[in-house]
C-alpha positions as a Markdown table, in Angstrom:
| # | Residue | x | y | z |
|---|---|---|---|---|
| 1 | Met | -0.1 | -0.2 | -0.1 |
| 2 | Arg | 1.1 | 3.7 | -0.9 |
| 3 | Lys | 1.2 | 6.3 | 1.9 |
| 4 | Leu | -1.0 | 9.4 | 1.5 |
| 5 | Arg | 1.6 | 12.2 | 0.4 |
| 6 | Ser | 0.0 | 14.8 | 2.5 |
| 7 | Leu | -3.2 | 16.5 | 4.1 |
| 8 | Ala | -3.7 | 18.1 | 0.5 |
| 9 | Glu | -4.7 | 14.8 | -0.9 |
| 10 | Leu | -7.6 | 14.4 | 1.8 |
| 11 | Glu | -8.5 | 17.8 | 0.9 |
| 12 | Val | -8.9 | 16.7 | -2.9 |
| 13 | Phe | -11.0 | 13.8 | -1.8 |
| 14 | Arg | -13.1 | 15.9 | 0.5 |
| 15 | Thr | -13.9 | 18.4 | -2.1 |
| 16 | Val | -15.0 | 15.9 | -4.6 |
| 17 | Ala | -17.5 | 14.3 | -1.9 |
| 18 | Arg | -18.5 | 17.7 | -1.4 |
| 19 | Leu | -19.4 | 19.0 | -5.0 |
| 20 | Gly | -20.0 | 15.5 | -6.3 |
| 21 | Ser | -17.9 | 16.0 | -9.4 |
| 22 | Phe | -14.1 | 15.8 | -10.3 |
| 23 | Ser | -14.7 | 18.8 | -12.9 |
| 24 | Ala | -16.1 | 21.0 | -10.2 |
| 25 | Ala | -13.4 | 19.9 | -7.7 |
| 26 | Ser | -10.5 | 20.8 | -10.2 |
| 27 | Glu | -12.3 | 24.2 | -10.5 |
| 28 | Ser | -12.6 | 24.7 | -6.8 |
| 29 | Leu | -9.0 | 23.7 | -6.1 |
| 30 | Ala | -7.4 | 25.2 | -9.3 |
| 31 | Leu | -6.3 | 21.9 | -10.4 |
| 32 | Thr | -6.6 | 20.0 | -13.7 |
| 33 | Lys | -9.3 | 17.1 | -13.7 |
| 34 | Ser | -6.5 | 15.0 | -14.6 |
| 35 | Ala | -4.7 | 15.7 | -11.4 |
| 36 | Val | -7.9 | 15.2 | -9.4 |
| 37 | Gly | -8.6 | 11.8 | -10.9 |
| 38 | Lys | -4.9 | 10.7 | -10.3 |
| 39 | Asn | -5.4 | 11.9 | -6.6 |
| 40 | Ile | -8.5 | 9.8 | -6.2 |
| 41 | Ala | -6.7 | 7.0 | -8.0 |
| 42 | Arg | -3.9 | 7.0 | -5.5 |
| 43 | Met | -6.0 | 7.3 | -2.5 |
| 44 | Glu | -8.1 | 4.1 | -3.7 |
| 45 | Glu | -4.9 | 2.2 | -4.2 |
| 46 | Lys | -3.8 | 3.2 | -0.6 |
| 47 | Phe | -7.3 | 2.2 | 0.9 |
| 48 | Asn | -7.5 | -1.0 | -1.6 |
| 49 | Gly | -11.2 | -0.1 | -2.6 |
| 50 | Leu | -13.5 | 2.3 | -4.6 |
| 51 | Leu | -14.2 | 5.9 | -2.9 |
| 52 | Phe | -16.8 | 6.7 | -5.4 |
| 53 | Phe | -19.4 | 5.5 | -8.0 |
| 54 | Arg | -21.0 | 7.3 | -10.6 |
| 55 | Lys | -24.7 | 7.7 | -11.0 |
| 56 | Asp | -27.0 | 10.4 | -12.5 |
| 57 | Gly | -24.0 | 12.2 | -13.7 |
| 58 | Lys | -22.6 | 12.7 | -10.2 |
| 59 | Gln | -20.0 | 11.0 | -8.0 |
| 60 | His | -21.4 | 9.4 | -5.0 |
| 61 | Leu | -19.5 | 7.8 | -1.9 |
| 62 | Thr | -19.1 | 4.1 | -1.3 |
| 63 | Ala | -19.3 | 2.8 | 2.1 |
| 64 | Leu | -15.5 | 2.9 | 2.2 |
| 65 | Gly | -15.7 | 6.6 | 1.0 |
| 66 | His | -18.2 | 7.4 | 3.8 |
| 67 | Arg | -15.6 | 6.2 | 6.3 |
| 68 | Leu | -12.6 | 7.9 | 4.7 |
| 69 | Leu | -14.8 | 11.1 | 4.8 |
| 70 | Thr | -15.7 | 11.1 | 8.6 |
| 71 | Ala | -12.0 | 10.3 | 9.3 |
| 72 | Ser | -10.8 | 13.1 | 6.8 |
| 73 | Asp | -13.3 | 15.7 | 8.4 |
| 74 | Arg | -11.8 | 15.1 | 11.6 |
| 75 | Ile | -8.2 | 15.1 | 10.5 |
| 76 | Leu | -8.3 | 18.3 | 8.6 |
| 77 | Phe | -10.2 | 20.0 | 11.4 |
| 78 | Glu | -7.5 | 18.9 | 13.9 |
| 79 | Ala | -4.9 | 20.6 | 11.3 |
| 80 | Asp | -6.7 | 23.8 | 11.1 |
| 81 | Tyr | -6.8 | 23.8 | 14.7 |
| 82 | Leu | -3.1 | 23.3 | 14.9 |
| 83 | Glu | -2.2 | 25.9 | 12.3 |
| 84 | Gly | -4.6 | 28.4 | 14.2 |
| 85 | Tyr | -3.0 | 27.5 | 17.6 |
| 86 | Ile | 0.6 | 28.0 | 16.5 |
| 87 | Ser | -0.5 | 31.3 | 15.0 |
| 88 | Asp | -2.1 | 32.2 | 18.2 |
| 89 | Val | 1.1 | 31.6 | 20.1 |
| 90 | Gly | 3.1 | 33.9 | 17.7 |
| 91 | Asp | 0.8 | 36.6 | 18.5 |
| 92 | Glu | -1.4 | 38.0 | 21.4 |
| 93 | Ile | -3.7 | 35.2 | 22.5 |
| 94 | Ser | -7.1 | 36.5 | 22.7 |
| 95 | Gly | -10.6 | 34.7 | 23.3 |
| 96 | Ser | -12.5 | 33.3 | 26.4 |
| 97 | Leu | -11.7 | 30.6 | 29.0 |
| 98 | Ser | -14.6 | 29.5 | 31.4 |
| 99 | Ile | -13.3 | 27.4 | 34.4 |
| 100 | Asn | -14.8 | 26.0 | 37.4 |
| 101 | Val | -12.9 | 25.1 | 40.7 |
| 102 | Pro | -13.7 | 23.7 | 44.1 |
| 103 | Ile | -14.7 | 26.7 | 46.4 |
| 104 | Ser | -12.1 | 26.9 | 49.3 |
| 105 | Phe | -9.4 | 25.4 | 47.2 |
| 106 | Gly | -10.1 | 27.8 | 44.6 |
| 107 | Arg | -9.9 | 30.7 | 46.6 |
| 108 | Arg | -7.1 | 29.6 | 48.9 |
| 109 | Cys | -4.8 | 28.0 | 46.7 |
| 110 | Leu | -5.5 | 28.7 | 43.0 |
| 111 | Met | -6.4 | 32.5 | 43.0 |
| 112 | Gly | -2.9 | 33.7 | 43.0 |
| 113 | His | -2.1 | 31.5 | 39.9 |
| 114 | Leu | -5.4 | 32.7 | 38.2 |
| 115 | Ile | -4.8 | 36.2 | 38.6 |
| 116 | Ser | -1.0 | 35.8 | 37.6 |
| 117 | Phe | -2.4 | 34.3 | 34.3 |
| 118 | Ala | -5.0 | 37.1 | 33.7 |
| 119 | His | -2.1 | 39.7 | 34.0 |
| 120 | Lys | 0.1 | 37.8 | 31.5 |
| 121 | Tyr | -2.7 | 37.1 | 29.0 |
| 122 | Ser | -4.8 | 40.2 | 29.3 |
| 123 | Ser | -6.6 | 39.6 | 26.1 |
| 124 | Ile | -8.1 | 36.4 | 27.5 |
| 125 | Asp | -11.6 | 36.9 | 29.0 |
| 126 | Leu | -11.6 | 34.7 | 32.4 |
| 127 | Glu | -14.5 | 33.5 | 33.8 |
| 128 | Val | -14.3 | 31.4 | 37.0 |
| 129 | Ser | -17.1 | 29.7 | 38.8 |
| 130 | Phe | -16.8 | 28.2 | 42.2 |
| 131 | Ser | -18.4 | 25.1 | 43.2 |
| 132 | Asp | -17.9 | 21.5 | 45.2 |
| 133 | Arg | -20.4 | 19.5 | 43.3 |
| 134 | Phe | -19.5 | 16.9 | 40.9 |
| 135 | Ile | -19.7 | 18.3 | 37.4 |
| 136 | Asp | -19.9 | 16.2 | 34.1 |
| 137 | Ile | -17.9 | 18.8 | 32.2 |
| 138 | Ser | -19.2 | 17.4 | 28.8 |
| 139 | Glu | -22.6 | 18.7 | 29.7 |
| 140 | Glu | -21.7 | 22.0 | 31.3 |
| 141 | Pro | -20.2 | 25.0 | 29.3 |
| 142 | Tyr | -16.6 | 24.9 | 31.0 |
| 143 | Asp | -13.6 | 24.6 | 29.3 |
| 144 | Leu | -11.8 | 23.0 | 32.1 |
| 145 | Cys | -12.6 | 22.2 | 35.7 |
| 146 | Val | -10.0 | 21.5 | 38.7 |
| 147 | Arg | -11.2 | 18.6 | 40.9 |
| 148 | Leu | -9.9 | 17.1 | 44.1 |
| 149 | Gly | -10.0 | 13.3 | 44.6 |
| 150 | Asp | -10.5 | 10.5 | 42.3 |
| 151 | Gln | -14.0 | 10.7 | 40.8 |
| 152 | Ile | -13.9 | 11.8 | 37.0 |
| 153 | Glu | -16.2 | 11.4 | 34.2 |
| 154 | Glu | -14.1 | 9.0 | 32.3 |
| 155 | His | -16.3 | 8.5 | 29.2 |
| 156 | Ser | -16.5 | 12.1 | 28.4 |
| 157 | Ala | -13.4 | 13.7 | 29.8 |
| 158 | Thr | -9.4 | 13.8 | 30.2 |
| 159 | Ala | -8.2 | 14.0 | 33.6 |
| 160 | Ile | -4.6 | 15.5 | 34.0 |
| 161 | Asn | -2.8 | 15.3 | 37.3 |
| 162 | Ile | -1.4 | 18.7 | 38.4 |
| 163 | Gly | -0.7 | 18.0 | 42.2 |
| 164 | Thr | -1.4 | 16.1 | 45.5 |
| 165 | Gln | -3.4 | 16.8 | 48.2 |
| 166 | His | -2.2 | 15.8 | 51.6 |
| 167 | Tyr | -4.1 | 14.9 | 54.8 |
| 168 | Gly | -3.7 | 15.0 | 58.8 |
| 169 | Leu | -6.0 | 15.0 | 61.8 |
| 170 | Tyr | -6.6 | 18.3 | 63.5 |
| 171 | Ala | -7.9 | 19.9 | 66.8 |
| 172 | Ser | -8.1 | 23.1 | 68.5 |
| 173 | Pro | -5.9 | 23.5 | 71.8 |
| 174 | Glu | -8.9 | 24.2 | 73.6 |
| 175 | Tyr | -10.6 | 21.0 | 72.6 |
| 176 | Ile | -7.3 | 19.0 | 73.4 |
| 177 | Ser | -6.9 | 20.8 | 76.7 |
| 178 | Leu | -10.6 | 19.5 | 77.5 |
| 179 | Arg | -10.4 | 15.8 | 75.8 |
| 180 | Gly | -6.8 | 15.0 | 76.0 |
| 181 | Ile | -4.3 | 14.0 | 73.2 |
| 182 | Ile | -4.5 | 11.2 | 70.8 |
| 183 | Ser | -1.1 | 9.4 | 71.6 |
| 184 | Gly | -2.4 | 5.8 | 70.4 |
| 185 | Leu | -5.2 | 3.8 | 68.8 |
| 186 | Lys | -6.7 | 3.4 | 72.2 |
| 187 | Asp | -7.6 | 7.0 | 72.3 |
| 188 | Ile | -9.9 | 7.5 | 69.6 |
| 189 | Ser | -13.1 | 6.1 | 70.9 |
| 190 | Arg | -13.2 | 8.8 | 73.6 |
| 191 | His | -13.2 | 11.9 | 70.9 |
| 192 | Ser | -15.7 | 13.2 | 68.9 |
| 193 | Phe | -15.0 | 13.5 | 65.1 |
| 194 | Ile | -16.1 | 15.8 | 62.5 |
| 195 | Ala | -16.8 | 14.7 | 59.0 |
| 196 | Phe | -17.5 | 15.9 | 55.3 |
| 197 | Gly | -20.7 | 14.8 | 53.6 |
| 198 | Ser | -24.1 | 14.2 | 55.0 |
| 199 | Gly | -25.8 | 11.8 | 57.1 |
| 200 | Met | -24.9 | 10.8 | 60.7 |
| 201 | Ala | -23.0 | 7.4 | 60.6 |
| 202 | His | -20.3 | 5.2 | 62.1 |
| 203 | Ser | -17.4 | 5.2 | 59.7 |
| 204 | Asn | -13.7 | 4.3 | 59.5 |
| 205 | Leu | -10.7 | 6.3 | 60.0 |
| 206 | Glu | -7.9 | 4.6 | 57.6 |
| 207 | Phe | -4.3 | 5.4 | 57.9 |
| 208 | Lys | -0.9 | 3.9 | 58.1 |
| 209 | Ile | 1.6 | 3.8 | 60.9 |
| 210 | Ser | 5.0 | 2.9 | 59.9 |
| 211 | Gly | 3.6 | 1.3 | 56.8 |
| 212 | Lys | 1.1 | -0.8 | 58.5 |
| 213 | Arg | -2.5 | -0.1 | 57.5 |
| 214 | Phe | -5.3 | 0.4 | 60.0 |
| 215 | His | -9.0 | 0.9 | 60.0 |
| 216 | Glu | -10.2 | 2.3 | 62.9 |
| 217 | Ala | -14.0 | 2.7 | 63.6 |
| 218 | Ile | -15.3 | 6.0 | 64.7 |
| 219 | Arg | -18.7 | 7.6 | 65.3 |
| 220 | Thr | -19.1 | 10.8 | 63.4 |
| 221 | Lys | -20.5 | 13.5 | 65.8 |
| 222 | Tyr | -20.7 | 16.1 | 63.6 |
| 223 | Val | -21.3 | 16.6 | 59.8 |
| 224 | Phe | -20.6 | 19.4 | 57.4 |
| 225 | Gly | -21.1 | 19.9 | 53.9 |
| 226 | Asp | -18.0 | 22.0 | 53.0 |
| 227 | Gly | -14.4 | 22.3 | 53.9 |
| 228 | Glu | -14.7 | 25.7 | 55.4 |
| 229 | Ser | -17.5 | 24.6 | 57.8 |
| 230 | Met | -15.5 | 21.7 | 58.9 |
| 231 | Leu | -12.7 | 24.0 | 59.5 |
| 232 | Glu | -14.2 | 26.6 | 61.5 |
| 233 | Ala | -16.0 | 23.9 | 63.7 |
| 234 | Thr | -12.6 | 22.4 | 64.4 |
| 235 | Val | -11.2 | 25.6 | 65.1 |
| 236 | Gln | -14.1 | 26.3 | 67.4 |
| 237 | Gly | -13.5 | 23.2 | 69.4 |
| 238 | Leu | -16.4 | 20.8 | 68.3 |
| 239 | Gly | -14.0 | 17.8 | 67.8 |
| 240 | Val | -11.2 | 16.3 | 65.7 |
| 241 | Ala | -11.2 | 16.5 | 61.9 |
| 242 | Lys | -9.0 | 14.7 | 59.1 |
| 243 | Leu | -8.6 | 17.7 | 56.9 |
| 244 | Pro | -6.5 | 18.6 | 53.7 |
| 245 | Asp | -3.2 | 20.3 | 54.9 |
| 246 | Trp | -3.7 | 23.3 | 52.4 |
| 247 | Leu | -7.0 | 24.1 | 54.2 |
| 248 | Cys | -5.5 | 24.2 | 58.0 |
| 249 | Lys | -2.1 | 25.8 | 57.0 |
| 250 | His | -2.8 | 29.4 | 58.3 |
| 251 | Ala | -5.0 | 28.2 | 61.1 |
| 252 | Val | -1.8 | 26.1 | 62.4 |
| 253 | Glu | 0.4 | 29.0 | 61.7 |
| 254 | Ala | -1.8 | 31.2 | 64.0 |
| 255 | Gly | -2.1 | 28.6 | 66.8 |
| 256 | Thr | -5.6 | 28.0 | 66.4 |
| 257 | Leu | -5.4 | 24.4 | 65.1 |
| 258 | Ile | -2.9 | 21.9 | 66.1 |
| 259 | Gln | -1.9 | 18.8 | 64.0 |
| 260 | Leu | -2.4 | 15.4 | 65.9 |
| 261 | Cys | -0.7 | 12.1 | 65.1 |
| 262 | Glu | 2.1 | 13.4 | 62.8 |
| 263 | Asn | 3.4 | 9.9 | 62.4 |
| 264 | Trp | -0.1 | 8.6 | 60.9 |
| 265 | Ser | -0.4 | 8.9 | 57.2 |
| 266 | Phe | -3.4 | 9.3 | 55.3 |
| 267 | Gln | -3.7 | 8.4 | 51.7 |
| 268 | Asp | -2.9 | 11.2 | 49.7 |
| 269 | Arg | -5.7 | 12.3 | 46.7 |
| 270 | Pro | -4.8 | 13.8 | 43.3 |
| 271 | Ile | -5.6 | 17.3 | 42.3 |
| 272 | Arg | -6.7 | 17.2 | 38.6 |
| 273 | Leu | -7.7 | 19.4 | 35.6 |
| 274 | Ile | -10.7 | 17.9 | 33.9 |
| 275 | Leu | -11.0 | 18.7 | 30.1 |
| 276 | Pro | -13.9 | 17.7 | 27.8 |
| 277 | Lys | -13.0 | 15.2 | 25.2 |
| 278 | Thr | -15.7 | 16.7 | 22.9 |
| 279 | Lys | -14.5 | 20.2 | 22.6 |
| 280 | Pro | -11.1 | 21.0 | 20.9 |
| 281 | Arg | -8.6 | 22.7 | 23.0 |
| 282 | Ser | -7.9 | 26.3 | 22.7 |
| 283 | Ala | -4.7 | 27.8 | 23.0 |
| 284 | Ala | -5.8 | 29.4 | 26.2 |
| 285 | Val | -7.0 | 26.2 | 27.8 |
| 286 | Asp | -3.4 | 24.8 | 26.7 |
| 287 | Leu | -1.6 | 27.8 | 28.4 |
| 288 | Leu | -3.8 | 27.7 | 31.6 |
| 289 | Thr | -3.0 | 24.0 | 31.7 |
| 290 | Glu | 0.6 | 24.3 | 31.4 |
| 291 | Lys | 0.8 | 27.1 | 33.9 |
| 292 | Leu | -1.1 | 24.8 | 36.6 |
| 293 | Glu | 0.8 | 21.8 | 35.6 |
| 294 | Thr | 4.3 | 23.4 | 36.5 |
| 295 | Ala | 3.0 | 25.1 | 39.8 |
| 296 | Gln | 3.4 | 22.0 | 41.5 |
| 297 | Leu | 0.3 | 22.0 | 43.9 |
| 298 | Asn | 1.2 | 19.9 | 46.4 |
| 299 | Phe | -0.4 | 20.5 | 49.7 |
């Protein structure tokens, strides 16, 4: 089989398919009718089958031709996008960019990066929405989302890891003075725990000590639906909470929270960019992706 010489061969084929005539395609492309015919003959040799059949004075696609047209449309679209993308990078990039980020993480950890991006690329219109709910990006009008944890819509999205989220056990000094420190597994049962989510239920605290895995039962006493509320409840002395380190950083520095059991390690969770598979990535999306990938978001 012969290889396609260039994207131009696909363009000739697509023009014949669109106009239904070798003669019309030759006029449209400023080629001779013979050149168009030879182009189609080479492609039929390459794909080992007829691409057109003549009926009622017009060229009609065969089943093989229909498959090739679908592939050609996709390939030529990507080629046009690549050309536009390279041209954009050489000039000042403009356009719009709509993103969705988690509420607390977005405000505490991403705003500096987003503002820096906006200053550098001032011709890009940036829209940032804040939400902790799960989003199927294929069904909502975002160019990308930032998500914490493992849940992604795999069938419709691409996930890019941009960092890691670390966890610890935290409590306020006031709470510890009343209830005592957690110095071992035996102390867990006498403490009140704060959890994220909904519903009051018994649950497990999973962690490792010196590489050994533990699953210790706890009874959740307080449940809050967002990270900021969990943080505030912990600072105010309601109980012990497993929280991401980035959320507690300033409270620890201010002395309003203490990290407990520092030799206990909890499973890290990824920080991810979620991009739709159904939408071509613009130069603006690629630039923001590159910025956040190189930011090393490890908390």
